[in-house]
Steps between C-alpha positions, in 0.01 A plus 500: 500500500822629663441269800452205263826586323678516828364162589620353169852637551519315832376175345723438195345168407147645512624797302642270232171304486301822478703640207488166323123492540478855358686392191277202449187709547626774262573237236151348536668191651598392150809368335618584148265332252479504116303787356331527160792722384756223525682596811451421874371733766401502868269753651145633477277273293338814360828600342623154394163379355545669165184708549682799661518809272449280195466782245805691634710179497402429149607849395838470679557163331409641162726810506793369712674337193553850358690605816837415644431515878207493737477730799238367743403761749266365770618149423314342792583127494636518147237396246596754239869459574470124446306553181776729364777259606305209344510701172876548527504864607721634786301654786542767760232416768411762760285407804482676831309257727705283735239215478499501119873522439586147622240350272617715215857372553383143540281502192786631284752254656285188471488559120878548475483881451739591778669763283195727527554841662267545795467827693308502827377861516215728401541753217402864535629849407775500766703263713411447861289294736117472488210301632311265278149405596322163457638177362539275196352652179318786683801651679545865422696807594155676502352489849148363490553333170219243423250379758733215586783730595285783640360278779830331570770580749761337273784742422864460432800731464668472165798649325420746211714564195434637146474315171775724362724384786412133444588517132793736561581557132504128432345320201520830302474343157234246598131505431343481844149378584407647843203368693379731783252365755549709817147534629440876467858624536578513125512881473791533744676210341483664161634825647803293608539360148550812286839365357336167427207663323735701282711206386559407140394246405204591713349240736154352466298530815212295635358712785213442739326834557178468707241778488234408756619150601659462844577864569380653823222736404442295184698731275865507394615863567795451263317327217515780247852602606624145449378487140615857430845417635536219254337696213738787565791259485402416146311177559169390348260276683258213435301274723682182598218263409365322197363826350829692520295820479713822450480731805513875450500788745131570447425134582683533828313817587165355418567184692612697804189718485274188470691323774540182293674361194350289215468139615691581818838509328798596720802361313655694218777471240727798444747528213685778327 
C-alpha cells in the first residue's frame, strides 16, 4: 500500500483520478435524487431507499417536534440530519469517516441547509487520535466489529473528542434530541457526556446498544454497564420500536444472561 501511495504522489493526474473514483464508488456512483421524505440525497441506495431503519426513523420524526435541536452522532451520509432539517430543526452532525463526510456535506448543501454544523470526528470519553475499523455503516472503534469489518484491512485514523466538548455549554435552554449510532462505542461516548446527561431540560436519547450483534465474541462486554450508566444518571428506557416496551434493570440482566433481546431489539429511547 505504501508503494502504491508513493506511485500516486509521483503521478498527480492519476492520483486525482484515483481519489475521484473513490468518491464515486463511496457514493454508489449516484447523484442527489428525490427521496420519499421530500429532500434529495446521494449515496447508498440502502440508506436513501426509505427502508433503512424504518421504525427508528418513524420514532425520530414523531418526537422531534417536541425538541429544539437534533444532535446526530454517527451521521454517516446525513439521512437523519436531513430529516431533522426538513422538519425545521437545527442540527449538529458528527461523523468521523473521511469517505462519508463529503457526502454528508453534499447532501445538506444540495437541499440548501448550508448552515448546519458538521463535525468530522469520533466521540469518546477523551480527546485524542484513534483507529476506526471498517467502512460505511459498519465502521467502528471496536476492532473486529461485525464480520464485514473483522475480515477487512480497512482502517483509518480519526480525531476523537467528547460530546461535552462539542456542545461546550451551548444550547443550555434547548430540548435536545440526541441520536447515537456509533457501532459498539456508545459506553465511552456516554462517559464523555456527563455534563450533557445532567442538563436541564434533559435531552432525549435514541441510542443503539447491541448485545450479541456484531461484537467480537458475540457479546457486548459493556452492555449492562451502558444501561446502568444511563439509569444511574436518572434516565428511564424503552425500546425504540413500535412496542415502546419499558426496559428495566432486570430486563437488561436477563437479556444479557440469555444472550439475546426480544425480537432482536437494539435501539432504545432514554428520557429523564
